[in-house]
C-alpha positions, 0 to 999 in steps of 0.5 A, a space after each residue: 861855314 868855318 871850323 874852330 880850332 882843336 885845342 891841344 888836348 892828345 886825349 879823345 876823351 877830353 876831345 868834345 863835339 865843340 872843339 871839333 864841330 863846324 861853327 856858323 854853317 848855312 841855315 834855311 829857313 822852313 818858309 823859304 821856298 825850295 828852289 832858293 833853297 836849292 840856289 843855297 846849297 848849290 852854290 855852297 856845295 852842299 848835300 843838306 843844311 839845318 832848317 830852323 821856324 821863324 824862332 831859329 830852333 831846328 826843325 830839322 834837315 833839308 837833303 839836296 837829293 830830296 830837293 833833286 827828286 821834287 824836281 824830277 818827277 815822272 813824266 804824269 806827275 805836275 809838281 806843286 807851284 809852290 813848295 816850301 823848305 818846310 814840306 821836305 824837311 826831314 827830322 834831324 840827327 842831333 847831338 849837343 856840344 859838351 858830347 865826347 867825338 867819339 861819340 859823335 862817330 857811334 852816334 853817326 854809325 848808328 844813324 848811318 849819316 855822316 854830319 850831326 847837327 850841333 844844338 844846346 838845349 835840343 833846338 838851338 842849332 850851335 854848329 855841324 860836325 861831319 864824319 871829315 870833322 873827324 877824320 880831321 881831328 882823328 889826323 891832327 890829333 895823331 899827329 900831335 900825339 906823334 910828337 909827344 912821344 918823340 919828344 918824350 923819347 929825345 928828352 930821355 936821350 934814347 936816341 936809338 928808339 923809335 916809335 910807330 903810333 897807331 890809332 887809338 893811340 897805341 905806341 911800339 917802340 923799337 931798337 935799342 937802349 943801355 939798361 933795362 931800367 933805361 927802358 922801364 923808365 921810357 916805357 913809363 914815360 910814354 905812358 903817361 903821355 895823354 892819349 897813349 892808350 897802349 905801350 908796345 917795346 921790341 928793344 934790346 938791352 945793349 950795355 953802354 961800352 966802358 
C-alpha cells in the first residue's frame, strides 16, 4: 500500500481525501478462505482490509479482531470447517476521494473508526485513508505553513519579528518593527497566505534611529 504525495496547497479546504489517502490498499475477496485472509493481514501488519466481490465491488471490511475471535471460541463450541471472508465481513465506512480532508476527520469521529475506505461511485475501491494519514497531513501542512510565514517575514525585511504557527492556521507575531504602516503591511501579507486562518500580533513599534 503506497501513499500519494501531498500537493503544495496549504489550505485545508483545498486538500481532498485523494491527496492524502493510501493508494493500492490490500483488498480481500469475499470468497477467500478466512485462514488465507488472516495470513495476508498478519503478513502486512494490518488490522483490517476492504473486501470486494468477484466484480471488484466493495462489499464490506474484514477486521482482524473478528478473525481472532472466530479462532478463539468457547471450549464447547466446534468451529465451522469452512469459513469464507464473506461470513465475517462488516459494513464499510466509506468516503469519496473528492471529499475534503476535514470531512474525513468528521466521518471517522462520527463512526468511531480510524480508517475509511475511499470509493468512487459508491462501490469501486480506490484507496484507504486512516487517522495516521490525517496526522501526517496536519504535520506536513504545519511545516509548510511555517516556512511560508517565515519566508514572507524575511521578504518584508522584518528581521526582528518572529512567528509561531498553531493549528488550524493561527499565526502569532511577536517582536519589534519600525512603524505602524510596516506592522499593518506585515499582518496583511501574513493573512493573505493560504492556510492562515487568523493573525494575532504583539509587535512593539520601535522607530528606526536616524
